[in-house]
N, C-alpha and C positions, 0 to 999 in steps of 0.2 A: 614734652613739646620742644623743649629746648636742647634736649640731649642728642638727638641725631646729628651726625657730622655736617650734614648739608645745611643745617639750622645753625648749629654751633659755631660754624666758620664765620658767620655774620653776628651772631648775637653775644658770644663770648667776650667779657670785658666791657659790655655796655650796661646802661642801667636797667636793661631787660633782666639780666642776671640778677642784679641788685633787688628788682622787684620780686623776683621769685625766691631769694634768700630771705627776704624780710616776711613774705607771707608763710614760707614754710618753717621758719623758726617760730613765728608767732603762734601758728596753728599747732605745731608738733610739741613745743615745749613750753612757751610761756603761758598759755592758757591753762595748760595742765598744771604747772607750778603754782599759779594764782590759786586754782581750785583746791589743789592739796593744801596750800597755807590756810584757806578758810576752813577746810575739813578738819585739819590738825587743830586749829584754835578751837573749833566746835566741840571736838573731842575731849581736848585738854580741859576744857571748862565746864563740861558735861552739860551743854545746852541742847535742847531739842532742835533749835535751829538759830542761826546767826541772822538777825533781821536788820534792816535799816534801809534808807534811801541812797546813803552816800556810795555804797558798794555798786548799786544799779546804775548811778550816774557815772562812776568810774567804769565799769563794764560797757556802757555804751559809748562813752567818748573813746575809750580804748580801741574798741573794735571799729567804730566809725573812723577814728583817725588812721588805723592801720589799713582799711580797705581804701581810703583816700590816698595814702602814701603809695600804696602798691599800685594803684591806677595811675597815679602821676608819674611814678617811675616806669611804668609799663609803656606809656605814652613815649616819654623821653627816650627809652630804650629801643622802642621801635623806630623812631625817628633817627636814632643814632645808627641803628643798623642799616637803615635805607640810605641815609645821607653819607655816612662816613665809610661804611663798608661795601655796600652794594653798588652805589654811584661812584663814590670817590676812590674806592680801592684802598682804603686803610692808609693814605697819605697824610702827611702833616696838614696840608691845605684842607683835606676832606674833614679832618679832626676839628679844625678851626670852623669850617662851614658848618659841621654838625652840632658844634656848641652854640652857634649863632642861629640855628634854625628856630623858627618861632614855635614849632611843636615841642622841641626840646626844651626850650625856655618856659613856655606854659606848663609842661609837665613838672619842671623843677619848681616852679612858683606853686603849683598845686601840692606837690610833696611839702613844701614848707608850710603852707596854711594847714594841711590835715596833720602834719607833724605837730604843730602847735595845740591841735585838738588833742592828739594823742598824748602831748606833755601835761595837758590839763587833766586829763583823765588818770595819768600816772600819779600826779601829785594827789589827786582825790583818793587814789588806791593806797598811796603811802600813808595819808592822813587818817583814812579809815583803819588801816591796820595799827597805825601808832596809837590811836584813840580808842581802839575796840577793847583794849583790857580795863579802861576806866568805865566803859559802858557796859561790859559784860555782867559784872555784878547786879546791875540794875535789871538787865534782862533776865538773869537768872532768878532774881527776886520775882519778877513780873510772872515768869513761867511757873515758879512754885506756887504763886498765888492763885494761878488758874486751876 
């Protein structure tokens, strides 16, 4: 959607492209890497499954946080494209007007709030991965007992 020159003329360099980059990177790389880390840990320890509530909370917070950030950045980017580029003609005054636009500001505040949700999910993920080795022998013993 953002690639055709008629759109890229207005959208390039705005928060619109930032929103696209965040969502594309998250979906194409980060989710896959997190999944592979858990699969490798499961295989290395010889478990049938790695279970627990923390990774589920992490998964939810990371994805909700990312979707919220992308939505906030998209709103800010569309406001920038219209105010700074389409209406203002890419002038310095238009840049300032775009940064002060209430839709831009609300989008950036939304990005901050959902960024904190994402950060909480990241902390939960790191904590889960850091403590997984301590919990895995217990899980392995439980699996062997079944």
